[in-house]
C-alpha positions as protocol buffer text, in pm:
chain_id: "A"
residue {
  index: 1
  type: MET
  ca { x: -962 y: 1049 z: -2516 }
}
residue {
  index: 2
  type: ARG
  ca { x: -1016 y: 969 z: -2154 }
}
residue {
  index: 3
  type: LEU
  ca { x: -705 y: 989 z: -1933 }
}
residue {
  index: 4
  type: VAL
  ca { x: -659 y: 670 z: -1732 }
}
residue {
  index: 5
  type: VAL
  ca { x: -404 y: 523 z: -1495 }
}
residue {
  index: 6
  type: VAL
  ca { x: -327 y: 155 z: -1545 }
}
residue {
  index: 7
  type: GLU
  ca { x: -289 y: -47 z: -1226 }
}
residue {
  index: 8
  type: SER
  ca { x: -140 y: -392 z: -1273 }
}
residue {
  index: 9
  type: PRO
  ca { x: 111 y: -602 z: -1078 }
}
residue {
  index: 10
  type: PHE
  ca { x: 482 y: -531 z: -1112 }
}
residue {
  index: 11
  type: ALA
  ca { x: 674 y: -694 z: -824 }
}
residue {
  index: 12
  type: GLY
  ca { x: 735 y: -1068 z: -824 }
}
residue {
  index: 13
  type: ASP
  ca { x: 749 y: -1206 z: -1178 }
}
residue {
  index: 14
  type: SER
  ca { x: 845 y: -871 z: -1329 }
}
residue {
  index: 15
  type: GLU
  ca { x: 907 y: -1008 z: -1679 }
}
residue {
  index: 16
  type: ARG
  ca { x: 555 y: -1153 z: -1695 }
}
residue {
  index: 17
  type: ASN
  ca { x: 410 y: -843 z: -1533 }
}
residue {
  index: 18
  type: ILE
  ca { x: 578 y: -602 z: -1776 }
}
residue {
  index: 19
  type: ILE
  ca { x: 433 y: -795 z: -2069 }
}
residue {
  index: 20
  type: TYR
  ca { x: 93 y: -790 z: -1900 }
}
residue {
  index: 21
  type: ALA
  ca { x: 110 y: -414 z: -1829 }
}
residue {
  index: 22
  type: ARG
  ca { x: 196 y: -347 z: -2194 }
}
residue {
  index: 23
  type: ARG
  ca { x: -104 y: -555 z: -2298 }
}
residue {
  index: 24
  type: ALA
  ca { x: -319 y: -357 z: -2053 }
}
residue {
  index: 25
  type: MET
  ca { x: -202 y: -29 z: -2206 }
}
residue {
  index: 26
  type: HIS
  ca { x: -281 y: -164 z: -2553 }
}
residue {
  index: 27
  type: ASP
  ca { x: -629 y: -258 z: -2431 }
}
residue {
  index: 28
  type: CYS
  ca { x: -683 y: 98 z: -2305 }
}
residue {
  index: 29
  type: ILE
  ca { x: -572 y: 252 z: -2632 }
}
residue {
  index: 30
  type: LYS
  ca { x: -814 y: 26 z: -2821 }
}
residue {
  index: 31
  type: ARG
  ca { x: -1087 y: 169 z: -2597 }
}
residue {
  index: 32
  type: ASP
  ca { x: -995 y: 526 z: -2698 }
}
residue {
  index: 33
  type: GLU
  ca { x: -820 y: 595 z: -2369 }
}
residue {
  index: 34
  type: ALA
  ca { x: -482 y: 758 z: -2304 }
}
residue {
  index: 35
  type: PRO
  ca { x: -318 y: 527 z: -2046 }
}
residue {
  index: 36
  type: PHE
  ca { x: -36 y: 601 z: -1803 }
}
residue {
  index: 37
  type: ALA
  ca { x: 146 y: 319 z: -1624 }
}
residue {
  index: 38
  type: SER
  ca { x: 400 y: 458 z: -1378 }
}
residue {
  index: 39
  type: HIS
  ca { x: 530 y: 111 z: -1297 }
}
residue {
  index: 40
  type: LEU
  ca { x: 645 y: 70 z: -1660 }
}
residue {
  index: 41
  type: LEU
  ca { x: 809 y: 412 z: -1674 }
}
residue {
  index: 42
  type: TYR
  ca { x: 966 y: 465 z: -1332 }
}
residue {
  index: 43
  type: THR
  ca { x: 1119 y: 117 z: -1306 }
}
residue {
  index: 44
  type: GLN
  ca { x: 1327 y: 150 z: -1620 }
}
residue {
  index: 45
  type: PRO
  ca { x: 1705 y: 138 z: -1570 }
}
residue {
  index: 46
  type: GLY
  ca { x: 1845 y: 471 z: -1457 }
}
residue {
  index: 47
  type: ILE
  ca { x: 1516 y: 601 z: -1315 }
}
residue {
  index: 48
  type: LEU
  ca { x: 1423 y: 412 z: -995 }
}
residue {
  index: 49
  type: ASP
  ca { x: 1510 y: 69 z: -856 }
}
residue {
  index: 50
  type: ASP
  ca { x: 1195 y: -110 z: -740 }
}
residue {
  index: 51
  type: ASN
  ca { x: 1410 y: -331 z: -515 }
}
residue {
  index: 52
  type: ILE
  ca { x: 1521 y: -33 z: -302 }
}
residue {
  index: 53
  type: PRO
  ca { x: 1235 y: 43 z: -61 }
}
residue {
  index: 54
  type: HIS
  ca { x: 1267 y: 424 z: -54 }
}
residue {
  index: 55
  type: GLU
  ca { x: 1293 y: 437 z: -435 }
}
residue {
  index: 56
  type: ARG
  ca { x: 989 y: 210 z: -469 }
}
residue {
  index: 57
  type: THR
  ca { x: 796 y: 438 z: -234 }
}
residue {
  index: 58
  type: ARG
  ca { x: 895 y: 748 z: -433 }
}
residue {
  index: 59
  type: GLY
  ca { x: 784 y: 580 z: -756 }
}
residue {
  index: 60
  type: ILE
  ca { x: 449 y: 484 z: -606 }
}
residue {
  index: 61
  type: GLU
  ca { x: 396 y: 837 z: -475 }
}
residue {
  index: 62
  type: ALA
  ca { x: 486 y: 987 z: -813 }
}
residue {
  index: 63
  type: GLY
  ca { x: 240 y: 753 z: -984 }
}
residue {
  index: 64
  type: LEU
  ca { x: -31 y: 843 z: -736 }
}
residue {
  index: 65
  type: ALA
  ca { x: 31 y: 1212 z: -802 }
}
residue {
  index: 66
  type: TRP
  ca { x: -29 y: 1155 z: -1173 }
}
residue {
  index: 67
  type: GLY
  ca { x: -334 y: 949 z: -1084 }
}
residue {
  index: 68
  type: SER
  ca { x: -490 y: 1254 z: -922 }
}
residue {
  index: 69
  type: LYS
  ca { x: -521 y: 1404 z: -1271 }
}
residue {
  index: 70
  type: ALA
  ca { x: -676 y: 1096 z: -1432 }
}
residue {
  index: 71
  type: ASP
  ca { x: -1039 y: 1053 z: -1531 }
}
residue {
  index: 72
  type: ALA
  ca { x: -1034 y: 695 z: -1399 }
}
residue {
  index: 73
  type: ILE
  ca { x: -812 y: 426 z: -1252 }
}
residue {
  index: 74
  type: ILE
  ca { x: -822 y: 97 z: -1442 }
}
residue {
  index: 75
  type: ILE
  ca { x: -740 y: -219 z: -1248 }
}
residue {
  index: 76
  type: TYR
  ca { x: -616 y: -510 z: -1458 }
}
residue {
  index: 77
  type: GLU
  ca { x: -658 y: -805 z: -1228 }
}
residue {
  index: 78
  type: ASP
  ca { x: -583 y: -1128 z: -1414 }
}
residue {
  index: 79
  type: TYR
  ca { x: -273 y: -1177 z: -1195 }
}
residue {
  index: 80
  type: GLY
  ca { x: -430 y: -1046 z: -875 }
}
residue {
  index: 81
  type: ILE
  ca { x: -413 y: -713 z: -694 }
}
residue {
  index: 82
  type: SER
  ca { x: -78 y: -619 z: -540 }
}
residue {
  index: 83
  type: ASP
  ca { x: -19 y: -395 z: -239 }
}
residue {
  index: 84
  type: GLY
  ca { x: 89 y: -112 z: -471 }
}
residue {
  index: 85
  type: MET
  ca { x: -233 y: -149 z: -668 }
}
residue {
  index: 86
  type: LYS
  ca { x: -433 y: -142 z: -345 }
}
residue {
  index: 87
  type: MET
  ca { x: -273 y: 193 z: -261 }
}
residue {
  index: 88
  type: GLY
  ca { x: -382 y: 332 z: -598 }
}
residue {
  index: 89
  type: ILE
  ca { x: -736 y: 201 z: -553 }
}
residue {
  index: 90
  type: SER
  ca { x: -760 y: 345 z: -204 }
}
residue {
  index: 91
  type: ARG
  ca { x: -629 y: 685 z: -310 }
}
residue {
  index: 92
  type: ALA
  ca { x: -867 y: 699 z: -609 }
}
residue {
  index: 93
  type: ARG
  ca { x: -1170 y: 605 z: -402 }
}
residue {
  index: 94
  type: ALA
  ca { x: -1079 y: 862 z: -135 }
}
residue {
  index: 95
  type: ALA
  ca { x: -1079 y: 1127 z: -410 }
}
residue {
  index: 96
  type: ASN
  ca { x: -1404 y: 995 z: -563 }
}
residue {
  index: 97
  type: ARG
  ca { x: -1230 y: 902 z: -890 }
}
residue {
  index: 98
  type: PRO
  ca { x: -1385 y: 613 z: -1082 }
}
residue {
  index: 99
  type: VAL
  ca { x: -1217 y: 274 z: -1034 }
}
residue {
  index: 100
  type: GLU
  ca { x: -1284 y: 14 z: -1304 }
}
residue {
  index: 101
  type: HIS
  ca { x: -1186 y: -351 z: -1294 }
}
residue {
  index: 102
  type: ARG
  ca { x: -1090 y: -534 z: -1614 }
}
residue {
  index: 103
  type: THR
  ca { x: -951 y: -863 z: -1728 }
}
residue {
  index: 104
  type: ILE
  ca { x: -771 y: -936 z: -2053 }
}
residue {
  index: 105
  type: GLY
  ca { x: -660 y: -1291 z: -1976 }
}
residue {
  index: 106
  type: GLU
  ca { x: -318 y: -1415 z: -1876 }
}
residue {
  index: 107
  type: ASN
  ca { x: -28 y: -1365 z: -2119 }
}
residue {
  index: 108
  type: PRO
  ca { x: -23 y: -1602 z: -2415 }
}
């Protein structure tokens, strides 16, 4: 299995975006990939609060650290590309890691 980081929006309509990120992870698994989505893990209650700027920054940095070990960064862009996603794309490109763009359609 190929190790991939899932980049998808989180801030804003977080309920919609969590559903979308789960769908993105499912799509990766169907493609024989092992996905990691830091924004689904680190934003759970008791871990980090995405509404507190320094905690959000720490979560993004932790996700980017994991991304340095990935075979590719997968951008799910049906709902656009957020600032956090742009950071992941920039970091991956700077390290010459593959960046792939995908769509799976908006949530049903």
